[in-house]
C-alpha positions in Angstrom: -43.9 38.4 3.1 -43.0 42.1 2.7 -41.7 44.9 5.0 -42.9 48.5 4.7 -44.1 51.4 6.9 -42.7 49.8 10.0 -44.5 46.4 9.7 -44.6 43.1 8.0 -47.4 42.1 5.7 -48.2 38.7 4.2 -50.9 36.6 2.7 -51.9 33.1 3.7 -54.6 30.5 3.2 -56.3 29.1 6.3 -59.2 26.9 7.2 -59.8 23.2 7.0 -59.1 23.1 3.2 -56.6 25.9 3.2 -58.9 27.7 0.8 -59.7 30.8 2.9 -57.2 33.6 2.0 -56.3 36.2 4.6 -54.0 39.3 4.8 -51.7 39.2 7.8 -49.8 42.0 9.5 -47.3 42.3 12.3 -44.9 44.9 13.8 -42.5 42.4 15.3 -42.8 39.3 13.1 -43.9 37.2 16.1 -47.5 38.4 16.8 -49.7 38.5 13.7 -53.3 39.7 13.1 -55.4 38.8 10.1 -58.0 40.3 7.9 -60.2 38.2 5.5 -59.1 38.5 1.8 -60.8 37.7 -1.5 -57.6 36.4 -3.1 -54.2 35.3 -1.9 -50.9 35.1 -3.6 -47.6 36.9 -3.4 -47.1 40.3 -1.8 -44.6 43.1 -2.3 -43.9 46.6 -0.9 -42.3 49.7 -2.3 -41.6 50.9 1.3 -44.9 52.9 1.7 -47.5 50.5 0.1 -48.2 46.8 0.1 -49.5 45.2 -3.0 -50.8 41.7 -3.6 -51.7 42.0 -7.2 -55.4 42.2 -6.4 -55.3 44.7 -3.5 -53.1 47.4 -2.1 -52.7 48.9 1.4 -50.6 51.6 3.1 -50.9 50.0 6.6 -51.3 46.3 6.0 -54.7 46.4 7.7 -57.2 48.2 5.4 -57.0 46.9 1.9 -58.4 48.4 -1.4 -59.1 46.4 -4.5 -57.0 47.3 -7.6 -58.9 48.0 -10.8 -57.5 45.1 -12.8 -58.2 42.6 -15.5 -61.3 40.9 -14.1 -60.1 37.5 -15.2 -57.0 37.4 -12.9 -57.4 34.3 -10.8 -54.1 34.0 -8.9 -51.0 36.1 -8.5 -48.0 33.9 -8.7 -45.3 36.5 -8.1 -45.1 40.3 -7.7 -42.2 42.7 -7.4 -41.6 46.4 -7.1 -39.6 47.7 -10.1 -38.9 51.2 -9.0 -41.9 52.9 -10.6 -44.5 50.2 -10.8 -45.4 46.7 -9.5 -45.1 43.9 -12.0 -46.8 40.5 -11.6 -47.0 37.0 -13.1 -50.5 35.7 -12.8 -52.9 33.0 -13.8 -55.7 34.4 -15.9 -58.9 32.8 -17.0 -59.2 32.5 -20.7 -63.0 33.0 -20.8 -63.7 32.2 -24.5 -62.1 28.8 -24.1 -62.9 28.3 -20.4 -59.3 27.5 -19.6 -56.5 28.8 -17.4 -53.4 30.5 -18.7 -50.3 30.7 -16.4 -47.5 33.2 -16.7 -49.4 36.2 -17.9 -47.4 39.4 -17.1 -49.3 42.4 -15.7 -48.1 45.7 -14.3 -49.8 48.3 -12.1 -49.3 52.0 -11.4 -51.1 52.7 -8.2 -52.5 55.9 -6.8 -50.2 57.9 -4.5 
């Protein structure tokens, strides 16, 4: 969960199997609204933007996909570092058809 621009934003998995990711947003931390998401994972804010590692949003409602390594499968952790967001992710290793955990990526997003 992250706070920015006067609201909370979070990601979650819902549904019978818990496999349906959603973006959540709330102004009071009690009442939440959701938007379907392609990927879940951790979320961070720099105060004016929310970032999940695969998407970014200025309002927690409308999300834009980040141009990223296409093999990113799951963002384990994300943090704002003062001038960029840094993540630890699971990345598909396509030549070997395996998963690699702990790959570090960083993003500079548009203003």
